[in-house]
ZAFIRO-145142 format. One record per residue: residue in three letters; y, x, z of N, C-alpha, C, CB in turn. Coordinates in steps of 0.02 Angstrom, whole numbers, padded with zeros to 5 digits, always signed. Glycine has a CB too. Example, Ala and Ser with C-alpha at 12.3 -4.5 7.8 and 13.67 -1.06 7.14 Angstrom:
BEGIN
ALA-00284+00660+00390-00225+00615+00390-00165+00660+00390-00224+00565+00452SER-00112+00642+00354-00053+00684+00357+00002+00645+00394-00030+00704+00286
//
This chain:
BEGIN
MET+03799+10768-02716+03801+10700-02749+03781+10648-02699+03753+10696-02813ALA+03721+10661-02664+03694+10612-02622+03738+10602-02560+03625+10630-02604SER+03762+10660-02534+03812+10652-02479+03873+10619-02493+03829+10713-02454SER+03903+10620-02554+03963+10586-02576+03942+10513-02582+03992+10616-02645SER+03885+10495-02612+03868+10429-02616+03853+10395-02548+03812+10424-02660LEU+03829+10438-02501+03819+10412-02437+03887+10394-02399+03778+10463-02397LEU+03938+10430-02410+04001+10419-02382+04034+10357-02411+04043+10478-02390ARG+04020+10340-02474+04047+10281-02504+04019+10220-02477+04037+10281-02573ARG+03956+10222-02454+03921+10164-02426+03954+10143-02361+03846+10181-02413THR+03940+10082-02341+03967+10053-02279+03918+10085-02223+03968+09967-02281LEU+03952+10111-02172+03914+10141-02118+03901+10095-02061+03949+10201-02094CYS+03843+10084-02040+03827+10034-01985+03798+10070-01929+03779+09978-02008ARG+03826+10062-01871+03802+10092-01811+03790+10041-01757+03850+10141-01787SER+03730+10045-01723+03719+10001-01674+03719+10037-01601+03656+09966-01691ILE+03751+10009-01556+03753+10037-01491+03721+09991-01444+03822+10053-01469SER+03667+10011-01411+03628+09971-01366+03646+09990-01294+03553+09978-01380SER+03660+09939-01260+03674+09948-01186+03610+09942-01149+03726+09896-01159SER+03604+09988-01098+03546+09988-01058+03542+09930-01011+03542+10049-01021SER+03597+09894-00994+03597+09835-00950+03598+09772-00989+03657+09836-00903SER+03601+09774-01051+03609+09709-01092+03568+09718-01156+03688+09693-01111SER+03541+09667-01182+03502+09673-01243+03547+09656-01305+03439+09626-01239SER+03611+09639-01291+03657+09625-01349+03677+09683-01386+03717+09591-01328THR+03692+09677-01448+03710+09736-01491+03777+09723-01519+03659+09749-01550ILE+03819+09772-01511+03889+09772-01537+03890+09812-01599+03941+09802-01485ARG+03913+09779-01655+03912+09812-01720+03984+09826-01740+03876+09768-01774CYS+04000+09887-01768+04064+09899-01796+04052+09922-01866+04105+09950-01755TYR+04103+09908-01909+04092+09926-01979+04149+09972-01999+04089+09861-02026TYR+04130+10018-02043+04181+10065-02060+04171+10084-02136+04179+10129-02012SER+04223+10075-02176+04215+10089-02246+04240+10158-02265+04252+10037-02286SER+04201+10194-02295+04221+10264-02311+04265+10273-02370+04161+10304-02323SER+04274+10213-02402+04313+10220-02465+04386+10234-02452+04307+10157-02508SER+04412+10219-02392+04480+10232-02372+04486+10298-02337+04506+10176-02328SER+04434+10333-02323+04437+10391-02285+04380+10439-02306+04434+10373-02213SER+04385+10505-02297+04333+10548-02316+04294+10569-02251+04363+10610-02355SER+04308+10544-02198+04277+10568-02136+04254+10504-02096+04328+10615-02093PRO+04204+10509-02053+04187+10446-02014+04236+10432-01962+04118+10452-01982PRO+04231+10372-01928+04283+10352-01880+04281+10403-01822+04272+10276-01854SER+04342+10406-01797+04350+10452-01732+04323+10416-01676+04428+10472-01713ILE+04316+10453-01620+04294+10427-01557+04337+10371-01536+04293+10481-01506LEU+04404+10381-01540+04452+10334-01520+04450+10268-01559+04516+10363-01525GLY+04434+10279-01629+04427+10220-01672+04365+10181-01651+04422+10240-01746ARG+04317+10214-01636+04250+10175-01615+04258+10139-01552+04188+10223-01607VAL+04295+10170-01500+04305+10141-01438+04347+10077-01446+04337+10191-01392MET+04405+10081-01490+04448+10021-01500+04411+09968-01536+04513+10037-01538ALA+04364+09989-01582+04328+09938-01616+04280+09901-01573+04292+09967-01671GLN+04247+09943-01528+04197+09909-01484+04232+09866-01432+04152+09961-01448SER+04292+09888-01408+04324+09846-01361+04366+09784-01382+04364+09886-01324GLY+04371+09780-01449+04407+09723-01479+04479+09734-01484+04396+09662-01441LEU+04506+09794-01468+04577+09809-01471+04597+09811-01544+04593+09876-01436LEU+04557+09835-01590+04574+09840-01662+04591+09771-01689+04516+09871-01703THR+04546+09724-01676+04556+09651-01697+04621+09623-01667+04495+09606-01673LYS+04633+09636-01602+04694+09609-01568+04757+09635-01605+04696+09630-01491THR+04756+09701-01618+04812+09735-01652+04825+09705-01714+04800+09807-01663LYS+04774+09688-01756+04782+09654-01822+04817+09591-01811+04714+09642-01859LYS+04791+09549-01764+04822+09483-01750+04895+09489-01727+04781+09447-01697LEU+04910+09537-01687+04983+09545-01663+05026+09565-01725+04990+09604-01604SER+05001+09603-01766+05037+09625-01825+05050+09566-01871+04999+09680-01862TYR+04999+09520-01879+05010+09464-01923+05059+09413-01890+04943+09431-01940SER+05058+09407-01821+05101+09359-01783+05171+09390-01793+05079+09352-01701SER+05184+09451-01788+05249+09477-01796+05280+09466-01865+05248+09546-01781SER+05234+09475-01917+05261+09463-01981+05279+09388-01993+05214+09486-02031SER+05238+09345-01962+05253+09276-01971+05322+09255-01936+05193+09236-01944SER+05334+09292-01877+05395+09277-01842+05456+09301-01885+05394+09311-01772LEU+05451+09363-01920+05502+09386-01960+05515+09338-02018+05487+09453-01984LEU+05460+09313-02049+05467+09270-02100+05507+09205-02078+05401+09256-02127SER+05490+09180-02015+05521+09118-01989+05593+09132-01977+05488+09094-01924LEU+05612+09190-01949+05683+09207-01940+05719+09214-02002+05691+09268-01903ARG+05689+09238-02056+05723+09245-02120+05737+09176-02147+05682+09286-02170PHE+05686+09129-02137+05695+09061-02163+05752+09025-02132+05633+09022-02152ILE+05755+09035-02059+05810+09004-02022+05874+09031-02042+05803+09012-01951GLY+05880+09094-02053+05943+09125-02075+05969+09099-02141+05934+09199-02080THR+05918+09088-02187+05934+09062-02254+05957+08986-02244+05870+09068-02304SER+05920+08948-02199+05945+08878-02196+06009+08869-02165+05900+08836-02160LEU+06032+08919-02120+06097+08913-02086+06155+08937-02127+06096+08951-02023LYS+06138+08965-02184+06194+08992-02227+06239+08939-02250+06168+09028-02288LYS+06306+08952-02242+06358+08907-02257+06356+08882-02326+06420+08937-02244VAL+06360+08816-02337+06358+08789-02410+06422+08758-02419+06299+08737-02426ALA+06454+08773-02479+06520+08744-02494+06509+08670-02511+06557+08783-02554ILE+06551+08627-02476+06549+08555-02492+06615+08536-02529+06541+08512-02425PRO+06610+08510-02588+06670+08490-02631+06718+08452-02590+06650+08448-02692VAL+06695+08402-02553+06748+08361-02517+06786+08398-02466+06717+08301-02484ASP+06755+08450-02435+06787+08497-02389+06839+08536-02421+06737+08543-02360GLU+06821+08565-02479+06870+08611-02518+06927+08567-02537+06836+08645-02584THR+06917+08504-02559+06975+08461-02576+07023+08455-02516+06951+08388-02599LEU+06991+08436-02457+07031+08426-02397+07068+08491-02379+06985+08404-02337LYS+07039+08547-02382+07076+08610-02370+07133+08621-02415+07033+08666-02376LYS+07129+08605-02481+07183+08610-02525+07239+08561-02506+07160+08600-02595VAL+07222+08501-02484+07279+08456-02464+07311+08477-02405+07258+08388-02453LEU+07271+08509-02355+07302+08532-02292+07346+08594-02311+07245+08550-02235ASP+07329+08637-02357+07367+08694-02375+07433+08669-02405+07328+08739-02424THR+07435+08620-02445+07496+08593-02478+07538+08567-02421+07481+08535-02534GLU+07514+08527-02375+07552+08500-02324+07585+08552-02277+07511+08454-02287ILE+07543+08606-02263+07570+08660-02219+07627+08694-02256+07514+08713-02199LYS+07622+08706-02319+07671+08743-02358+07738+08698-02360+07642+08758-02434CYS+07730+08633-02366+07792+08588-02365+07824+08593-02298+07774+08512-02379GLN+07787+08595-02243+07814+08596-02177+07852+08663-02167+07757+08586-02125GLU+07819+08715-02188+07846+08782-02179+07910+08789-02224+07791+08836-02198GLN+07912+08762-02281+07969+08769-02323+08030+08733-02292+07955+08742-02392GLU+08017+08677-02255+08066+08644-02225+08093+08679-02159+08042+08579-02212GLY+08064+08736-02142+08083+08774-02082+08067+08738-02019+08157+08790-02084VAL+08017+08699-02017+08000+08660-01958+07992+08706-01895+07933+08620-01972GLN+07957+08766-01903+07943+08808-01849+08009+08844-01825+07889+08858-01869ASP+08062+08842-01862+08124+08877-01844+08176+08828-01811+08156+08909-01907GLN+08158+08765-01811+08209+08715-01786+08216+08726-01707+08184+08636-01805VAL+08275+08732-01685+08287+08743-01612+08346+08701-01593+08298+08820-01595THR+08338+08664-01535+08390+08623-01513+08431+08665-01465+08363+08560-01481GLU+08494+08666-01479+08540+08708-01438+08562+08670-01374+08603+08728-01481MET+08553+08701-01317+08568+08670-01257+08642+08678-01242+08525+08699-01203PRO+08680+08626-01225+08746+08632-01212+08762+08675-01147+08773+08565-01208GLU+08820+08704-01143+08839+08745-01090+08840+08706-01023+08907+08774-01105GLY+08810+08725-00971+08808+08690-00908+08753+08641-00904+08870+08657-00895PHE+08706+08643-00953+08648+08592-00946+08610+08613-00887+08599+08590-01011PRO+08599+08565-00840+08579+08580-00771+08501+08590-00767+08602+08521-00724PHE+08463+08572-00822+08388+08573-00815+08358+08635-00855+08356+08503-00844GLU+08306+08656-00823+08258+08702-00859+08207+08661-00896+08221+08752-00809ILE+08196+08681-00959+08147+08641-01003+08081+08682-01005+08176+08630-01081VAL+08028+08648-00981+07958+08679-00987+07923+08643-01043+07916+08673-00919ASP+07914+08683-01096+07883+08656-01159+07820+08692-01175+07929+08662-01217THR+07761+08659-01164+07700+08690-01170+07670+08675-01240+07656+08669-01115PRO+07660+08719-01288+07628+08704-01349+07567+08664-01347+07614+08762-01381GLY+07559+08615-01386+07497+08572-01380+07506+08513-01338+07442+08609-01353ASP+07555+08509-01300+07573+08452-01255+07621+08405-01292+07605+08478-01187GLN+07610+08339-01281+07658+08293-01313+07718+08280-01270+07626+08227-01330THR+07721+08309-01209+07778+08297-01163+07810+08362-01149+07757+08263-01096ILE+07870+08356-01121+07907+08414-01096+07922+08403-01024+07971+08427-01135ILE+07942+08448-00985+07962+08439-00915+08029+08470-00902+07911+08468-00869LEU+08073+08432-00875+08139+08454-00851+08134+08468-00777+08195+08401-00866LYS+08164+08530-00757+08156+08546-00685+08226+08568-00665+08100+08605-00669ARG+08242+08550-00600+08302+08581-00571+08297+08571-00500+08370+08553-00599ASP+08336+08612-00459+08345+08605-00387+08414+08581-00374+08333+08671-00351PHE+08418+08529-00330+08483+08496-00316+08488+08482-00240+08490+08428-00357ALA+08530+08514-00209+08543+08498-00137+08481+08495-00094+08577+08433-00130GLY+08435+08549-00107+08375+08555-00068+08314+08509-00095+08392+08536+00005GLU+08329+08475-00152+08279+08436-00180+08250+08468-00243+08305+08368-00194ASN+08185+08458-00253+08151+08481-00313+08142+08423-00361+08081+08513-00295ILE+08173+08426-00414+08170+08368-00463+08139+08389-00529+08241+08339-00477GLN+08087+08351-00544+08048+08357-00605+08051+08292-00649+07975+08374-00585ILE+08061+08300-00711+08064+08243-00752+08015+08255-00815+08140+08231-00774THR+07966+08213-00821+07924+08214-00876+07952+08170-00930+07856+08194-00857VAL+07956+08199-00996+07983+08163-01050+07937+08152-01099+08037+08193-01078LEU+07930+08090-01128+07882+08072-01180+07915+08028-01231+07820+08038-01150MET+07904+08044-01293+07931+08005-01350+07888+07945-01357+07933+08046-01416ASN+07916+07882-01354+07877+07820-01358+07857+07815-01430+07916+07756-01333ASP+07788+07795-01439+07764+07777-01506+07781+07710-01526+07693+07785-01510ASP+07780+07661-01478+07796+07590-01499+07869+07578-01484+07750+07536-01462ASP+07907+07600-01539+07984+07596-01537+07997+07523-01535+08021+07631-01602GLU+08045+07504-01499+08064+07433-01493+08103+07411-01555+08107+07420-01428MET+08088+07354-01575+08124+07323-01633+08172+07273-01608+08074+07289-01683GLU+08237+07283-01626+08287+07241-01602+08326+07209-01659+08333+07279-01557GLU+08339+07145-01657+08381+07112-01711+08454+07125-01701+08369+07036-01713ASP+08484+07140-01759+08561+07140-01756+08584+07071-01750+08594+07172-01818GLY+08639+07069-01719+08672+06996-01704+08639+06962-01652+08671+06946-01765ASP+08651+06895-01656+08622+06849-01602+08557+06818-01621+08671+06793-01586GLY+08529+06833-01682+08468+06810-01704+08469+06737-01724+08420+06822-01653SER+08531+06710-01735+08536+06642-01757+08520+06635-01834+08606+06615-01740GLU+08513+06571-01856+08496+06560-01925+08555+06578-01972+08475+06488-01934ASP+08612+06582-01942+08675+06601-01983+08670+06673-02008+08742+06594-01938ASN+08627+06712-01977+08622+06786-01999+08581+06788-02057+08592+06834-01944ASP+08607+06780-02120+08575+06780-02182+08530+06843-02192+08626+06775-02235ASN+08559+06899-02172+08523+06963-02187+08466+06974-02142+08570+07023-02183ASN+08466+06946-02087+08409+06955-02040+08386+07025-02035+08353+06914-02060ASP+08437+07072-02027+08422+07145-02025+08390+07161-01959+08486+07189-02035THR+08345+07215-01960+08313+07239-01900+08325+07312-01900+08238+07222-01897SER+08328+07343-01839+08342+07414-01833+08289+07437-01782+08419+07430-01811ILE+08267+07498-01792+08221+07529-01743+08261+07567-01688+08171+07578-01780GLN+08249+07550-01629+08288+07579-01573+08239+07630-01542+08315+07522-01519PRO+08248+07693-01554+08200+07742-01522+08214+07749-01448+08204+07812-01557THR+08161+07757-01410+08166+07764-01335+08125+07822-01316+08141+07700-01297LEU+08143+07846-01258+08107+07901-01225+08085+07872-01155+08155+07968-01217SER+08024+07894-01131+08003+07873-01067+08014+07931-01023+07930+07848-01066LEU+08043+07917-00961+08053+07968-00916+08016+07953-00849+08127+07977-00905VAL+07984+07998-00823+07954+07992-00753+07983+08045-00711+07875+07999-00754VAL+08032+08014-00667+08073+08059-00624+08039+08068-00552+08148+08027-00617ASN+08027+08128-00533+07995+08137-00466+08040+08186-00426+07920+08166-00473ILE+08060+08157-00369+08110+08188-00323+08073+08208-00257+08172+08137-00309ASP+08070+08273-00245+08036+08294-00186+08081+08335-00134+07978+08336-00207LYS+08087+08308-00075+08133+08342-00023+08087+08389+00017+08171+08287+00028GLY+08023+08393+00008+07982+08436+00053+07966+08412+00112+08009+08495+00067VAL+07970+08342+00126+07958+08311+00191+07892+08271+00192+08017+08266+00211GLY+07852+08282+00140+07788+08251+00136+07787+08188+00092+07766+08235+00203HIS+07849+08160+00074+07850+08105+00029+07892+08121-00033+07875+08042+00064THR+07878+08086-00087+07922+08093-00146+07941+08026-00162+07889+08128-00208VAL+07995+08023-00209+08018+07959-00240+08006+07966-00314+08095+07942-00224GLU+07975+07918-00347+07963+07916-00419+07993+07858-00452+07893+07917-00433PHE+08031+07874-00505+08064+07826-00547+08033+07826-00616+08138+07840-00552CYS+08015+07768-00639+07992+07764-00711+08049+07731-00752+07923+07721-00717CYS+08074+07765-00800+08131+07745-00835+08120+07742-00914+08187+07792-00818ASN+08166+07707-00947+08169+07707-01019+08238+07732-01034+08154+07636-01051LEU+08243+07777-01085+08308+07802-01105+08314+07793-01177+08320+07873-01086ASN+08372+07755-01198+08386+07748-01266+08461+07769-01279+08371+07676-01288SER+08489+07755-01339+08557+07778-01353+08607+07739-01316+08572+07774-01424ASP+08585+07683-01288+08637+07638-01252+08641+07656-01178+08619+07559-01259GLU+08578+07665-01146+08577+07666-01072+08511+07694-01050+08588+07595-01042LEU+08514+07711-00979+08453+07728-00948+08437+07663-00905+08458+07796-00904SER+08377+07638-00916+08352+07581-00878+08296+07598-00834+08332+07528-00923ILE+08295+07577-00775+08242+07592-00724+08195+07537-00729+08270+07599-00649GLU+08132+07552-00740+08077+07503-00743+08049+07492-00679+08023+07523-00788SER+08037+07542-00639+08002+07535-00573+08017+07596-00532+07923+07527-00581MET+08008+07594-00469+08016+07649-00423+07966+07639-00367+08091+07654-00397ALA+07949+07697-00334+07900+07692-00281+07908+07757-00240+07826+07683-00311THR+07892+07752-00175+07887+07815-00130+07812+07830-00122+07922+07803-00054LYS+07798+07894-00128+07727+07916-00120+07720+07974-00075+07696+07933-00187LYS+07661+07977-00046+07642+08034-00008+07621+08092-00055+07585+08015+00041ASN+07640+08155-00036+07620+08209-00081+07542+08212-00085+07650+08279-00055GLY+07522+08218-00147+07451+08217-00162+07415+08151-00162+07419+08258-00117GLU+07459+08097-00159+07430+08033-00163+07407+08015-00230+07475+07985-00139ASN+07348+07981-00236+07323+07962-00301+07364+07908-00332+07252+07939-00296ASP+07383+07920-00394+07421+07867-00429+07392+07804-00442+07443+07888-00487ASN+07324+07805-00436+07285+07740-00448+07269+07708-00382+07218+07751-00487GLU+07303+07729-00329+07285+07699-00264+07316+07624-00263+07314+07747-00202GLU+07272+07574-00265+07294+07509-00273+07317+07479-00207+07242+07469-00303ALA+07291+07505-00148+07316+07482-00083+07386+07497-00070+07277+07510-00031ALA+07414+07545-00099+07481+07564-00081+07534+07511-00103+07497+07633-00112TYR+07581+07502-00059+07636+07453-00078+07691+07493-00113+07666+07415-00013ASN+07709+07472-00170+07760+07510-00211+07825+07475-00215+07736+07521-00282GLY+07836+07422-00174+07897+07390-00175+07900+07334-00231+07951+07442-00184PRO+07948+07296-00232+07958+07238-00281+07975+07268-00352+08019+07188-00255GLU+07968+07225-00399+07993+07242-00470+08068+07261-00465+07984+07179-00522PHE+08086+07308-00503+08152+07333-00502+08203+07279-00518+08159+07389-00549ALA+08183+07238-00571+08229+07188-00594+08239+07130-00541+08204+07160-00660ASP+08195+07129-00494+08199+07079-00436+08240+07100-00383+08134+07064-00408LEU+08264+07167-00382+08306+07192-00326+08376+07164-00333+08309+07270-00324ASP+08407+07162-00277+08480+07144-00279+08521+07183-00325+08509+07151-00212GLU+08565+07154-00360+08604+07189-00411+08645+07248-00383+08651+07139-00444SER+08667+07243-00319+08706+07298-00292+08660+07357-00278+08744+07277-00227LEU+08598+07345-00256+08544+07393-00245+08528+07427-00315+08479+07356-00213GLN+08521+07391-00367+08504+07419-00433+08562+07468-00451+08495+07361-00489LYS+08623+07453-00446+08678+07491-00463+08682+07551-00424+08737+07453-00456ALA+08665+07546-00353+08663+07605-00312+08610+07655-00332+08653+07586-00242LEU+08550+07630-00356+08496+07677-00376+08513+07707-00442+08426+07641-00380HIS+08548+07673-00488+08570+07707-00547+08623+07762-00531+08598+07656-00596LYS+08665+07756-00484+08713+07805-00470+08675+07860-00435+08772+07778-00428TYR+08623+07846-00395+08584+07898-00364+08552+07947-00417+08528+07864-00321LEU+08528+07921-00468+08501+07959-00523+08556+07999-00560+08464+07913-00571LYS+08607+07965-00573+08664+07990-00609+08694+08052-00573+08718+07935-00616GLU+08698+08051-00509+08718+08107-00474+08676+08168-00479+08724+08089-00411ARG+08619+08156-00496+08568+08214-00509+08561+08231-00581+08497+08197-00483GLY+08606+08207-00622+08608+08221-00695+08560+08185-00733+08597+08291-00708ILE+08540+08127-00709+08490+08087-00749+08525+08021-00770+08421+08071-00706GLU+08552+08022-00831+08592+07969-00857+08583+07959-00932+08663+07983-00841GLY+08619+07907-00959+08610+07894-01026+08629+07947-01075+08645+07838-01039SER+08679+07992-01055+08706+08039-01099+08653+08092-01117+08767+08070-01069LEU+08595+08092-01082+08541+08143-01100+08507+08120-01165+08485+08150-01040PHE+08513+08063-01189+08475+08034-01240+08480+08078-01303+08498+07963-01253ASP+08542+08091-01331+08546+08123-01395+08513+08193-01392+08620+08128-01417LEU+08523+08229-01346+08495+08293-01337+08419+08294-01330+08525+08323-01279LEU+08395+08256-01286+08323+08249-01277+08286+08219-01343+08310+08202-01214HIS+08319+08172-01370+08288+08140-01432+08282+08193-01487+08330+08077-01459GLU+08332+08234-01494+08333+08286-01550+08279+08337-01530+08408+08323-01558TYR+08277+08357-01466+08228+08405-01445+08155+08378-01457+08239+08423-01369MET+08144+08315-01441+08076+08291-01450+08057+08277-01521+08066+08231-01412MET+08104+08266-01563+08094+08259-01634+08073+08330-01662+08160+08232-01670ASN+08107+08379-01643+08089+08448-01667+08020+08469-01639+08144+08501-01644LYS+08004+08449-01578+07946+08466-01552+07889+08433-01587+07947+08453-01484ASP+07897+08368-01600+07846+08333-01639+07833+08366-01708+07866+08260-01649GLU+07879+08391-01740+07868+08424-01805+07833+08492-01797+07935+08433-01842ARG+07848+08528-01741+07813+08591-01728+07742+08576-01708+07847+08632-01673GLU+07727+08523-01671+07660+08509-01647+07623+08483-01709+07659+08456-01585TYR+07654+08447-01757+07619+08423-01816+07594+08483-01859+07667+08376-01858LEU+07639+08536-01867+07622+08594-01902+07565+08630-01871+07679+08637-01907MET+07562+08636-01802+07513+08669-01770+07447+08633-01780+07530+08678-01700TRP+07449+08565-01775+07389+08522-01791+07359+08533-01856+07406+08451-01789LEU+07403+08536-01906+07379+08548-01975+07340+08615-01979+07440+08549-02025LYS+07368+08669-01946+07338+08732-01951+07274+08732-01914+07382+08785-01928ASN+07271+08700-01858+07209+08695-01820+07155+08659-01860+07221+08660-01754MET+07173+08608-01892+07125+08570-01934+07103+08612-01991+07155+08504-01960LYS+07147+08646-02022+07127+08693-02081+07078+08746-02054+07195+08730-02115GLY+07092+08775-01993+07047+08825-01966+06979+08800-01954+07074+08852-01905PHE+06972+08736-01928+06911+08707-01918+06869+08696-01983+06922+08644-01883ILE+06903+08673-02032+06870+08660-02100+06843+08725-02128+06921+08627-02153GLU+06880+08781-02120+06860+08841-02147+06808+08879-02107+06918+08881-02157SER+06798+08859-02046+06753+08897-01999+06683+08880-02020+06764+08878-01922
//
């Protein structure tokens, strides 16, 4: 009975060092074990490793709690406004798909001389062809600011005062003969004609923003016979007003496809 009571009491042991008068005390409770501390336990207690281990364990627990808190705070929360937007996008996507937008294809006429490079996500297309040793590339862009033209002569006698939208395409024609220089034409194309806005010769790799380069006079200021000769120069290479209907249809179909892709990308972002 006395030995059992002795084991329940707190055991205190003092270890005195021969080189120091300081005393290191360690405490051991026998209530959790039926035997006194092992030699390894005494050594760890005396060296402070036991206390450090407890601190490390507490620190690890705190880190785990912090990670759990962060994980909870990053959990996706449904936002009513976002859900409404997603439903509207779904409706618009279905409408576009029911109209068969993704299946609209512009048929190229037989003998069409250009290869069409159409990269999804781009608002332009590129026409390419080789002609008599020349490499010709045409960048085609649908104009956003469609010109407004009045029907008739615009006089006060025109009671209806009707206006019509004249869709136009912008063409940047680049002709390269492989001699270190290229010729570039900037044109507008509509259902009536191809009009040349400007032209310039450039060195290959020359910066388009080079202000010091002389690009020639305004096209409208050129002699009329020179203007006609330059129009014939482009027409010989297949660049003329007759391209409008085909290119306009193609660009309209492309715009619808790009819009559908844009809707799907937006929906994917909202859902992510």
